[in-house]
C-alpha positions as semicolon CSV with decimal commas, in nm:
position;residue;x (nm);y (nm);z (nm)
1;M;5,741;4,631;11,374
2;K;6,007;4,551;11,116
3;N;5,899;4,515;10,754
4;D;6,095;4,416;10,447
5;F;6,057;4,513;10,087
6;H;6,153;4,266;9,812
7;F;6,091;4,259;9,442
8;S;6,195;4,047;9,149
9;Y;6,304;4,148;8,802
10;E;6,439;3,988;8,489
11;T;6,765;4,073;8,316
12;Y;6,869;4,009;7,959
13;S;7,211;4,053;7,800
14;H;7,044;4,212;7,497
15;W;6,696;4,346;7,433
16;K;6,668;4,121;7,128
17;D;6,630;3,834;7,375
18;L;6,292;3,974;7,480
19;P;5,963;3,838;7,342
20;I;5,877;3,982;6,997
21;E;5,599;4,205;7,136
22;D;5,852;4,372;7,368
23;Q;6,116;4,397;7,095
24;V;5,870;4,600;6,889
25;L;5,827;4,834;7,186
26;V;6,207;4,874;7,216
27;D;6,232;4,953;6,844
28;K;5,964;5,222;6,885
29;A;6,147;5,371;7,183
30;Y;6,468;5,389;6,977
31;E;6,275;5,569;6,702
32;A;6,151;5,817;6,963
33;V;6,509;5,881;7,085
34;E;6,598;6,022;6,745
35;L;6,325;6,286;6,778
36;A;6,422;6,400;7,128
37;Y;6,505;6,767;7,181
38;A;6,809;6,767;7,410
39;P;7,039;7,056;7,306
40;Y;7,153;7,124;7,664
41;S;7,227;6,778;7,807
42;Q;7,296;6,602;7,475
43;F;7,124;6,304;7,643
44;Q;6,832;6,179;7,440
45;V;6,566;5,958;7,598
46;G;6,285;5,775;7,423
47;A;5,984;5,600;7,571
48;S;5,725;5,379;7,411
49;V;5,407;5,262;7,576
50;R;5,182;4,972;7,478
51;L;4,817;5,016;7,564
52;D;4,572;4,735;7,629
53;N;4,428;4,782;7,278
54;D;4,787;4,721;7,151
55;A;4,829;5,081;7,030
56;I;5,181;5,213;7,087
57;V;5,240;5,572;7,198
58;T;5,587;5,725;7,208
59;G;5,745;6,019;7,383
60;N;6,090;6,170;7,412
61;N;6,261;6,420;7,636
62;Q;6,197;6,784;7,552
63;E;6,447;7,023;7,710
64;N;6,406;7,396;7,750
65;A;6,647;7,682;7,826
66;A;6,414;7,784;8,109
67;Y;6,506;7,481;8,319
68;P;6,310;7,296;8,463
69;S;6,046;7,364;8,199
70;G;6,147;7,059;7,997
71;L;5,990;6,719;8,034
72;C;6,117;6,362;8,045
73;A;6,024;6,109;7,776
74;E;5,819;5,897;8,013
75;R;5,599;6,186;8,121
76;V;5,556;6,315;7,765
77;A;5,417;5,974;7,664
78;L;5,206;5,919;7,977
79;F;5,050;6,265;7,974
80;Y;4,968;6,224;7,604
81;I;4,795;5,896;7,686
82;G;4,601;6,056;7,972
83;A;4,482;6,333;7,740
84;N;4,405;6,119;7,436
85;Y;4,340;5,764;7,559
86;P;4,184;5,809;7,904
87;K;3,988;5,482;7,885
88;Q;4,286;5,266;7,780
89;S;4,504;5,084;8,030
90;I;4,880;5,082;7,997
91;K;5,040;4,738;7,966
92;T;5,410;4,818;7,924
93;I;5,645;5,114;7,912
94;C;5,992;5,091;7,757
95;I;6,271;5,344;7,815
96;V;6,593;5,380;7,611
97;A;6,856;5,654;7,582
98;K;7,170;5,765;7,406
99;G;7,431;6,016;7,510
100;D;7,725;6,067;7,743
101;L;7,534;6,156;8,061
102;L;7,566;5,791;8,172
103;S;7,834;5,543;8,080
104;L;7,730;5,260;7,851
105;S;7,702;5,016;8,140
106;N;7,508;5,240;8,383
107;L;7,150;5,145;8,454
108;L;6,903;5,367;8,279
109;S;6,627;5,426;8,530
110;P;6,339;5,677;8,544
111;C;6,383;5,986;8,760
112;G;6,175;6,027;9,074
113;A;5,916;6,253;8,908
114;C;5,863;6,000;8,629
115;R;5,834;5,717;8,879
116;Q;5,560;5,906;9,063
117;V;5,369;5,975;8,740
118;M;5,408;5,611;8,637
119;L;5,285;5,498;8,980
120;E;4,984;5,731;8,958
121;S;4,903;5,578;8,617
122;E;4,933;5,226;8,758
123;N;4,717;5,312;9,061
124;R;4,453;5,486;8,848
125;Q;4,407;5,187;8,618
126;D;4,438;4,936;8,903
127;T;4,657;4,700;8,699
128;K;5,033;4,662;8,692
129;I;5,247;4,834;8,432
130;K;5,553;4,640;8,316
131;I;5,871;4,848;8,275
132;I;6,146;4,766;8,026
133;M;6,471;4,959;8,073
134;V;6,742;4,920;7,807
135;N;7,095;5,036;7,888
136;Q;7,311;5,188;7,618
137;D;7,510;4,861;7,606
138;H;7,176;4,684;7,531
139;R;7,154;4,504;7,865
140;T;6,789;4,504;7,962
141;M;6,595;4,493;8,286
142;V;6,225;4,408;8,304
143;I;6,031;4,499;8,617
144;P;5,674;4,371;8,659
145;S;5,526;4,675;8,833
146;V;5,593;5,045;8,888
147;L;5,533;4,986;9,258
148;D;5,864;4,795;9,257
149;L;6,043;5,114;9,147
150;L;5,868;5,339;9,399
151;P;5,730;5,135;9,690
152;F;5,653;5,439;9,906
153;G;5,535;5,685;9,644
154;F;5,343;5,999;9,726
155;G;5,000;5,898;9,856
156;Y;5,124;5,556;9,976
157;N;4,867;5,382;10,193
158;E;4,978;5,070;10,377
């Protein structure tokens, strides 16, 4: 049996073209970037997450000399939410970065470990989590569900 996988996403030439609620989330992610601890890669990542009660939680990458002991921005924010807001659902996660690890026009996309954690969060709450990814040149991609980023994640059940 042959199966196909398709998904849709939105693109914007600048994140300021997003709805105001999402622009606020991008602003918060940029604030989080400035607090990242990235002395080894010099690549700072910030994440902001809007919960269903409209609270916003942020996270940023935290590197460590004992690699791979550091943690990505997305997981910092999501694990904080799991520990402190276990009854709240996640509506949207926004990811931004600055640094020379990627060129300005390269797509900023979560790593595989972050995708799996995001998918676990989406599965646990049984509602979709919207993802906003802002490139360093401000081009923006909006994806309606984590499942679109990781269609065959660990624990996939067809």
